[in-house]
C-alpha positions in Angstrom: 0.2 0.1 0.1 1.5 3.4 -0.9 2.2 5.7 2.2 -1.0 8.0 2.3 -0.4 11.7 2.0 -1.1 11.9 6.2 1.0 9.8 7.0 4.0 11.3 5.1 3.0 14.9 6.1 3.1 13.3 9.8 6.2 11.9 9.3 8.5 14.5 7.7 6.8 17.3 10.6 9.3 15.7 13.2 6.3 15.2 15.7 6.1 13.6 18.9 2.7 12.5 18.6 4.6 10.2 15.4 5.6 7.8 18.3 1.8 7.5 19.5 0.0 7.1 16.8 2.3 4.2 16.0 0.5 2.1 18.6 -3.0 2.6 16.7 -4.8 -0.3 14.7 -4.0 1.0 10.6 -7.1 2.3 10.4 -6.9 4.7 13.3 -3.2 5.7 12.1 -4.5 6.3 9.1 -7.7 8.7 10.1 -4.9 9.8 12.8 -2.3 11.1 10.1 -5.7 12.5 8.1 -6.3 14.9 10.8 -3.1 15.7 12.3 -2.1 16.8 8.8 -4.9 19.2 8.2 -3.9 20.5 10.7 -0.1 20.8 9.9 -1.2 22.4 6.8 -3.5 25.4 8.1 -0.8 25.8 10.8 1.1 26.3 8.2 -0.9 28.6 6.0 -0.1 31.7 8.9 3.5 30.2 10.0 5.3 29.0 6.3 6.5 32.0 3.7 4.9 31.2 1.4 1.4 29.9 3.9 -0.8 31.7 2.1 -2.4 33.5 4.9 -5.8 34.0 5.0 -6.3 32.7 1.6 -4.6 29.2 2.3 -7.1 28.8 5.6 -10.5 29.7 3.1 -8.7 27.6 0.8 -8.7 24.7 3.0 -11.8 25.2 5.0 -13.6 24.7 1.7 -12.0 21.3 1.0 -12.8 20.7 4.6 -16.9 21.3 3.7 -15.8 19.5 0.7 -14.9 16.6 2.5 -17.9 16.5 4.9 -19.8 16.4 1.9 -18.1 13.7 0.0 -16.6 15.3 -2.3 -13.4 16.7 -1.7 -10.6 17.9 -4.6 -7.3 16.8 -3.1 -5.3 13.9 -1.9 -5.4 15.0 1.9 -9.1 15.9 1.1 -9.8 12.3 0.4 -8.1 11.3 3.5 -10.1 13.6 5.6 -13.4 12.5 3.8 -13.1 9.0 4.3 -11.9 10.0 8.2 -15.0 11.8 8.8 -17.0 9.4 7.1 -15.7 6.6 9.3 -15.2 8.4 12.8 -17.6 10.6 14.5 -15.6 13.9 14.2 -17.6 17.1 14.8 -17.2 19.7 11.6 -16.7 21.9 14.6 -13.1 20.8 16.2 -11.8 21.2 12.4 -13.5 24.5 12.0 -12.1 25.7 15.9 -8.5 24.6 14.5 -8.9 27.2 11.9 -10.2 29.7 13.7 -7.5 29.3 16.6 -4.5 29.6 13.4 -6.6 32.6 12.4 -6.0 34.2 15.4 -2.3 34.1 14.5 -2.5 36.1 11.5 -4.2 39.2 13.8 -3.3 38.8 17.6 0.5 38.6 18.7 0.2 39.0 22.4 -2.7 38.0 25.2 -3.4 39.9 27.8 -4.8 37.6 30.4 -4.6 33.9 30.8 -7.8 33.3 29.4 -7.6 34.8 26.6 -4.7 32.7 25.8 -6.9 29.7 27.0 -9.1 30.7 24.2 -6.5 30.3 21.4 -5.1 26.9 22.9 -8.4 25.1 23.2 -9.3 26.0 19.4 -5.8 24.7 18.3 -4.9 21.8 20.7 -7.8 20.9 22.5 -10.1 21.1 19.9 -7.6 18.6 18.0 -7.7 16.5 21.3 -11.7 16.3 21.2 -11.0 14.9 17.3 -8.6 12.4 18.3 -11.0 11.0 21.1 -13.4 9.8 18.1 -10.9 8.2 16.6 -9.4 6.5 19.9 -12.8 5.8 20.5 -14.7 6.2 24.0 -17.3 5.4 26.8 -17.1 7.8 29.1 -18.4 12.0 28.2 -16.0 13.0 31.1 -13.0 11.5 28.5 -14.1 14.7 26.6 -12.8 16.9 29.6 -9.8 14.5 29.4 -8.9 16.1 25.8 -9.6 19.0 26.5 -6.9 19.2 29.8 -4.4 17.3 27.9 -4.4 19.8 24.9 -3.9 22.7 26.7 -0.5 21.0 28.7 0.6 19.8 25.3 -0.3 23.8 23.7 1.2 25.4 26.4 4.3 23.1 27.0 4.9 24.1 23.2 4.9 27.5 24.2 7.5 27.4 26.7 9.7 26.2 24.8 9.1 27.8 21.7 9.3 31.4 23.1 12.0 32.6 21.1 10.7 31.0 17.8 7.9 33.0 18.5 9.7 35.8 19.1 11.2 35.9 15.5 7.6 35.7 14.3 6.6 38.6 16.5 4.7 36.6 19.0 4.7 36.0 22.4 2.5 34.1 24.0 3.0 34.1 27.9 0.3 36.5 28.9 1.2 39.8 29.6 -0.6 39.5 33.0 2.3 37.5 34.4 4.8 39.6 32.9 3.5 42.4 35.1 3.3 39.8 38.4 6.8 39.2 37.5 8.5 42.8 36.8 9.4 41.3 33.7 9.4 44.0 31.0 8.2 42.6 27.3 10.9 44.0 25.6 13.4 42.3 28.2 11.7 39.1 27.2 12.0 39.2 23.8 15.9 40.4 24.5 16.6 37.2 26.9 15.0 35.5 23.7 17.0 36.9 20.8 20.3 36.9 22.6 21.1 33.5 25.3 23.6 34.5 27.0 22.5 38.1 27.9 21.7 39.0 31.5 18.4 37.8 32.6 15.6 40.3 34.0 15.4 39.2 37.9 11.8 38.5 37.3 12.1 35.9 34.4 13.9 32.5 36.4 10.6 32.9 39.0 7.8 34.0 35.9 9.0 30.6 33.9 8.5 28.5 37.0 5.1 30.3 37.6 4.2 29.1 33.9 5.8 25.6 34.3 3.6 25.2 37.4 0.6 26.4 35.6 1.2 23.6 32.4 1.9 20.7 35.2 -1.8 21.6 36.6 -3.3 20.7 32.8 -1.5 17.5 32.6 -2.8 16.5 36.4 -6.2 17.5 35.4 -5.8 15.3 32.3 -5.2 12.8 34.5 -7.9 13.3 37.1 -10.2 13.4 34.4 -9.7 10.2 32.1 -12.0 7.7 33.7 -10.7 4.6 34.0 -13.6 2.7 31.4 -11.5 4.8 28.8 -7.7 4.6 29.8 -6.6 1.9 27.5 -8.3 3.6 24.5 -6.5 6.4 25.6 -3.4 4.7 25.4 -1.9 6.7 22.3 -3.1 10.2 23.5 -1.3 9.3 27.0 1.9 8.3 25.2 1.8 11.7 23.6 0.9 13.0 27.2 4.5 11.2 28.4 6.6 12.5 25.9 5.5 16.6 25.8 5.8 15.8 29.6 9.1 15.2 29.4 10.0 18.1 27.3 8.7 20.5 29.8 10.7 19.1 32.8 13.9 18.3 30.2 13.5 22.4 29.5 12.6 23.0 33.6 16.5 21.1 33.7 18.0 23.3 31.4 16.7 26.1 33.2 13.7 27.5 31.4 15.5 28.9 27.7 13.6 31.2 26.1 16.2 31.2 23.4 18.7 29.2 21.1 18.1 25.7 20.2 14.6 24.6 20.4 14.3 21.9 23.4 14.0 18.1 22.1 14.3 14.8 23.0 16.0 12.2 21.0 14.0 9.4 19.0 15.7 6.8 21.5 14.1 8.9 24.3 10.8 9.0 22.8 10.3 5.6 22.3 11.6 4.2 25.3 9.1 6.7 27.1 6.2 5.2 24.7 7.7 1.7 25.7 7.4 2.8 29.2 4.0 4.4 29.3 2.3 0.9 27.1 2.4 -1.4 30.4 1.2 1.4 32.7 -1.6 2.1 30.4 -2.7 -1.5 29.7 -1.9 -3.7 33.0 -1.8 -0.3 35.6 2.3 -1.8 36.4 
């Protein structure tokens, strides 16, 4: 069987999710690849040079609607059409992802965490809510798990990507938090541009505070996951375990906001996945 465009885009992206997706049976794996690839291409519309911006978002939203109607025009659209015909993913989940990406075209700062949460729920929790329809679940509380885990994953990315986001003119750490810890916006952006420069006094406690907030969302996700759906959420639990380790590695390195992006090596990610499987399946 030829490799699907969804699988190809997922593998090429280098995403940590790839190792979680590998534990799924083939039909679910093909579906989650299509879901992830759609999210990837719409994110590229606003993040990549020549991505198309608003026009690109409208183009992919139109293709999404055609996929739900069974009339896709692209290879990825055909894989999406197959996915939404097989699994009960609400169209609103995809539309929320597009709406979240659109925010990156118009909004580069968030005054409060409540404002940032809206963005995170659109670009990440919506993906989680779509994903669990593919994984399969019985207890409605699993939707709360998907929402909280999506928030934790997105906030982890925000913390390790401060430098990259700053290069695009974006700052996702809430301005109310900067004010609370006495860190000026230009001081944070300066630290992101030059990791060797002296850090503002309030920056380490600010970043430690942000890390604790993310840990709280990982804990809330763990608390929300119903026991009856735990085994069905194996792929999601592997995602959470890998990203939680990314967060802790970032913390161990002293909360860097510039320089090389904190990443885990392939063997380490595989080890985390293998370690997570018996915990989820058998409670070991």
